[in-house]
Structures are given as structure tokens and as C-alpha cells.
N, C-alpha and C positions, 0 to 999 in steps of 0.2 A: 403708568405715570409714576415718575420717580418722586418719592416723598421729599419735602424740603428738609434741609439739614436742621433747621430750627424746630421742626416739628417733633413731637414726642416719638413718632415712629412706632408706637405701641400697637399691638394687634388688638382689634376689637373682637368681642365674642361673636361666634358664628351663629347669630340669632336671625330670626326672620325679619329682614329689612326690605323696604321698598327699593326699587331700582335706583331712584333718585337719591335715597339715603346712602346706598352703597357708593354711588358716584361721588357724593359729597365727602364721604369718609375717606375715599382713596385720594381725592384732591388734597385733603387736609393732612395726608400722610398716615392715616390710620388704616392700615392694610387689613382687609377682612381675613380672619383666620381660615386657613385651608381645612377642608374636612379631613378627618382622620383617615389614614390608610387602612383599608379593611384587613383584618388579620388573615394570614394564609391558612387555609384548611390543613389540618394535620394529615400527614402521610400514614398509610397503613403500617401496622406493626411489622417490623422486619425489614422495612425499607432501608437500604444502605445509606450511610451519610457520606456524601461526596462533595468535593469542591465544584463550584459552577464551571462548566466548560468555557474556555476562552473564545466565545463565538461573537464575532462582530455582527453577524446576520443570523437571525432566527426567523425563517419564513413562517413559522407557526403564529407569529404575532399578528399576521394579516388574516388569520383564520379563527381568531379567538372568539368572536361573537357573530351572531347572525347578521348584524348590521355591517360589520367589517367584511364578512364574506360576500354580502350583496354588493358592497361598494366596489370590491375588486374583482367581481365576476367578469371574466373575459368574454364569455359566450352567453347569448340569451336566445330565447325562443318565444315566439308568439303565434297566435292562430294565423297571422298573415303569412307565415313561413310554410303552412301546411296545404297540401293539395289532396283532396279526398277522392280516392278511386271508388267508383260505383259500378256495380254490375246491373245491367238492365235486360229485360226480356219482354216478349210480346204479351205475356199473360197479364191478367188483372191482379192476381194475388202475389204477394211477396213470398218467395220460397227460400227457406234457410239453406245455407251451404254447409254440408256436414263437416268438411275439413277446415272450415273457417268460422268457428263459433262467433256469433254476433254479426255475421255478414249475411246478406241476402241478395238473391236476384230480385231486383225491384221491378214492379210493374211500371212501365214507362209513363202511363197516364197519371197514376195516383201516388204510388209508393215513392217514385223518384222525386216528384215535386215535394212530397212531405219530408223526405230525408234532407233535401237541399234547403227548403224554405223554413220548415218548422224546427229543424234541428241544427243543421250546419251553420247557416247564416246567423242564427240566433246567438251563437257563441263565437262569431267572428271568422268562420271558415267560409271564404267567398270564392274558392277555386275548387273545381271538380274535374275529374277525368273519367270519361265514359268508356265502358267495355261491354259489348253486346253479346248476349247468348243468342246466336242465330239459329232458327229452326233448321233441322237437317235437310228438308226438301229444298231449301234455298242455297245449300252449299254445292259448289261446283269445283272442278279441277282448276279453273282460272279465277275463281273468286269474284265473279262479276257483281254479286250483290254488294260488294264493298263500296261501289260507286253509284248505287241506286239512290237517287236524290229523294226518294220517298221511303227509303229504308229506315230501319229502327233508329240508327244513330242520328241521321239528319232530322227525323221527326222529333226526337227527344231534344235536340239542340234548339229547334224552332220553338218548341213548347216552353223550354226554360228561358230562352231569350225574350220571348213575348211577355213573360211574367216578370222577369228580372233582368233588364238589359245590362246591368252592371256586373252580373255574375261572370266570372272568368271561366270559360269552358275550354279544357284541353281535350283532345281526341287522340285515339290510337290509330296509327296508319300502318297496317300490316294485313296480310291476307289470311292468317291462320284462323280467325273466327269464321271466315267465309269459305274456307277451303275444304273440300271433301277429303283432302289428304292430311289436313291438320298442320301443314307447314306454312311458314311465313311467305313463301313464294310459290310460283308455278313449278310443278315437278315434272321433269322429263321422264320418258318411259324407262330410262335406265336408272332413275332415282336421283339424278342431278337436279339441284334447285337452280332454275334459270334466272340469272341476275337481271339482264337488261329488259327482258320481257316483263319481269315482275315490276321493275321500276316504272314501266309504262302504266301498269295497272295502279300502282301506288299514286302516281300523279293525278289520275282521274279520281281516286278516292279522296285525296287531300283537297282537290278543288270542290268536290261535292260537299265535303264537310265545311269548307270555308264559305261556300254559298249559303249553307244553312245557318251560319252565324258563329262558327267556331273561332275562338280567339287565338288558340295555339294548336297547330297540328304536330303530332309527335310520331315520326317514323321509328318504329321499334323493330323493324324487320332485319336490319343489319346487311342489307344489300349495298354493294359498292356504288357510289355515285348518286344515291337517291336523294340526298339533301339538295345538291345543286339542281337536279332535275325538278324536284318539287318546287324549289324557289322560282325557277324559270316558269313553271306551269302556273303557279299562283300569280306571279307578276303579270303574265300574259292575259290573265282573266280579270285583272284589276284588283287583286287581293294583296297589294304590296304591304298593307297594314297587318296581315296575318303573320304571326310569328311561327318559327319552327323550333321545337325542342327535340333535338336529335338524341336518340338512345346511342350515345357515342361509344360507351364501353359497356356493352351488354354481353354478359358472359353466359356460356352454355352451362348453367348452374342446375344443381339438384334442388334448389330452394323454390322452384316454380310449381311444384306438384299441386298444391291446393288451388292455385289460380287456374290450372288447366282443368281441374274438376269443375270449378265454378263456371267455366265457359264451354265445357265439354269439347276441348280443343287439343287433346293429345294427338301427337303425330300418328298417322295410320301405320307408319313403318319407320324404322331408323330413329335418328335423333337430329339435333340441330347444330351439330358440331362443325359442319362445313361452312356455316355462316355466322354463328355466334362465337364469341371469343373463348379461347382456352383459359380456364381458371388459373393455370400456372403462369400466365403471361402478364407482365407488368409494363415493359417498354412499348408493347404493341398498342397500349391505350394512347400513347402519345401520337402514334401514326394516325389512329382514328380521329384524335383531337385536331390535328393539323388539317386533315382532309375536310372535316366538318366545318371548321372555321373558314377555310378557303372557299367552301361551297355556299356559305351564307347562313349557317346555323345561328340562332339567336340565344339558345340555351343548350348546355351540354349535360347529359344525364348519365349517371352510373347506376348499373343494376346487376346484382343485388346491392344492398346498402351496407349493413353492418359488417358482413364478412369482408368487405372491400373498402374499408376506410382508407387504406393506403392509396387506392386508386382515386378516391375522391380528393385526397390531399395532392396527389400528383397532378390532377387536372386543375385544381385550385391554384397551384404554384406555377402552372405553365399556360394559363389562359386568363384573359381579362373578362371573359363572358360569364354570365351567371351559371352556377353549377347546381344541378338537381341530383338528388339521390332517391332511389326507389327502395323503400323498406318493403320487401316483397312478401308474398303470401306465406312462404315457409317461415320467415322470421316472425311474422304475426302469429302463426299457428303455434310455434314453439313457445312463445311467451304466454299465449293463452293456455296452452296445455300445462306449462309449469305453474301458472297461477291456479288452475283448477285442481292440481295435485298438491297445492300448498307447499311446493318446493321453493317458490320465490314469491316475493311481494309483487304481484302483477303490475300494479299501478306505478310503483317506484321504478321497476325495471323498464316499463314502457317509456316513462319520462326520461330516464337515464339514456336509453338507447337513442331516443330522438335528439337529446342534447349532444351525444357523441357524434351523430351524423352532422349536426351543425358545427361542432368543434372541428371536425375534419375538413370542413370547408363548404358544406352544402348550403346554398342560399334558400332553396325550397326542398321540401321532403314530400314525396308521394307516400302516403301511409294509410293503412286501413284503420289506424288508431286516431285519425285526424279529429273525429268528433269527440271521442273520449278525452284525448289529450287537450283539446281546446276547452272542454268543460273543466278540466283540472286547472288549466291556466287561468280561466275566468274566476275560479274559486280562490286562487292564490291572490288575485288582484283586488278582491273585494275588501 
């Protein structure tokens, strides 16, 4: 408010006045005195004396205080962005996984329910993905146990859905946990992984999981054409509402080792390079993206996560579908090992790695840190 010309225009002392007194003083032309500018802290001895740089823009101004940094933060993360991978087995006891400190094979009746109900949901993580440790006697060359509707995964889904219908359950669609060969598909006698025959089995597996109550089925096998075939199979059985999260860009990575120990699913021979992607390839991810989109995928996933941030961004920039990233077992174990050896601040590195996945373009993150990260986020919000 401009002071009247006839007013004295004098500054009043910056004393403690009520709001209405300040307003009256301003209307009368008595502008309250501004608080003094705080003195600049002295520079250390030996600091050179220089003229200020002629900069129109100083980006550091927006980083000056915690409040400013929070105001201009471009990427955020919440427990809703996290999907918690859980290993389950037929036993009653929870058994630790040596290569993944803090992770267990959970007994499907008790340990699984406790992990989901008493821990994950309590801190806002309401999405899980299940991975079964299948007993060796049930493994066959054609992986028929994968679509046993009374198998470990369907039973676990029904148990969780009965207790918590709003829980979002993702499942893994692949034959490797059920295969006596440890591969994601049926293996021919000459070692070739059979594509179309495998897809036939995967369709039955996806339908069995949907019938048990799965919300999202996730083909991780990397067979050609499996997304379209699974979509058709689900729709034919009345499961149009069940989503497909395709492992669109799943690389033949060395970061999967601890996971294979957890499920005892190492290939009996050879490797998975004839069906998983070459880590050296970038453009090929676009080929897989276009195929999965055209076949009806609802979510596109990149695996591994942190070493493949460029691929996450590539999919984000070329697709309107939600993008998922899998922070895999090797990534988890390295961070845990670095923390145990006091080489890094484990919690800070954990949260930074998840933020980086979000910044690259991931809408959701599958991570073994889901529970702990959500606990940290809940603590920040208190």
C-alpha cells in the first residue's frame, strides 16, 4: 500500500505489534522497519578476494535450504510405488537366504501372511509379487506344476485374497521354478528352448493364477508372442480384468545370481542368452516394447534396474504405458554387503538408488528393499 504524500512516511520501530496494528500503521504511511540483513559469515583465512561473477542465473539459489530443495524436487517416491517380491515355500518355518541378507523363504501359511499383513501393509506397501521354491520331486521337463491350480502359488494367492481382498498380487509367469532343467521354457534334446510349446504352457499357468485371484500376471520368460497368447487365454476364460506386466526388456544379466540361489533354479546346463536380451543392446528394447504394446501388455518392465537406467528412460520416452523396474537380487546384495562392510551408508544408498529408478522413468519398482524403504519414508513423513 503506497503511503499518502501528506503522511510522515517515517519508519516505525520493528517492535512486536499485533497484525491489525501493523495494518493500521501501513495504511497511515508508517512502513514497518525491515529486519536487518544478517551478516555474512567470514571466509576462511587465505580465501582470495575476487569480484562477483557476472551471472544472471545461479542454480544454487534453488538449493539453498531444505524447504527450497523440497519445493523444487522433481521426483518423489512413496510406498505406493513399491512392489515387494516375496519368496515362498511349502515349509512351516521361514528360512534365511544366504546370498540375500534379510530375505527369507517364507512359509506360505504363516510367514507370508505375517510379512504382508503385519509388516508391509502397515507401512503402506500393498503390492507383492510371489516367487515359489518348488520341491524337486514336482519339477519336470515340461513344468506341468506351473499350472496346478492347487499348487503353491495359487494356494498362497487364495489365502492372501481371502484375508485382504484389496491387496494387489503380482505373479511370475515362467517355467524355470518348475523345470527340471532350470530354464524358462521347455528344452529340446539338442538344448534348444522351444518357444511356441512353452507359450502354450505359460497360458495355462497365467489362467491358473488368475483363477486363484491374481491381479497382475507377469511373463518373465522372454518367449516371443507370449503376451498376445496370454491375453487371448485370459480373455477366453473371462479374466479380461487381469492385467499383464510384461518383462519387456529382460537382459541375460549376471545380477540374478542370488535370486537363483533363493529358488534353487539355476539352469542345469548352458545359459539363457538365446531368449534373454544381450546386455550390449539398446535399440532391441524398442523392438520388444512395440511387440508387447501391440499384443496387449498393460505394464512394461525393465530388468535389472540400476545398471539399465538408460533402458528405463528409453521405454519411458517411447511408450505411454506404465513402466516398471526390477531392482534385482544382485543389486540388493551389493548394497547390503557394502553396508555391512561400512563402505557405504546402506540406508542412504538404498533410498538414492530407488529415487534414481523413479527419476529414470519407473512408475513402480520391484525391490527387496520395499519394506525397509517404506519404513524410512513413513519416518520422513511423521
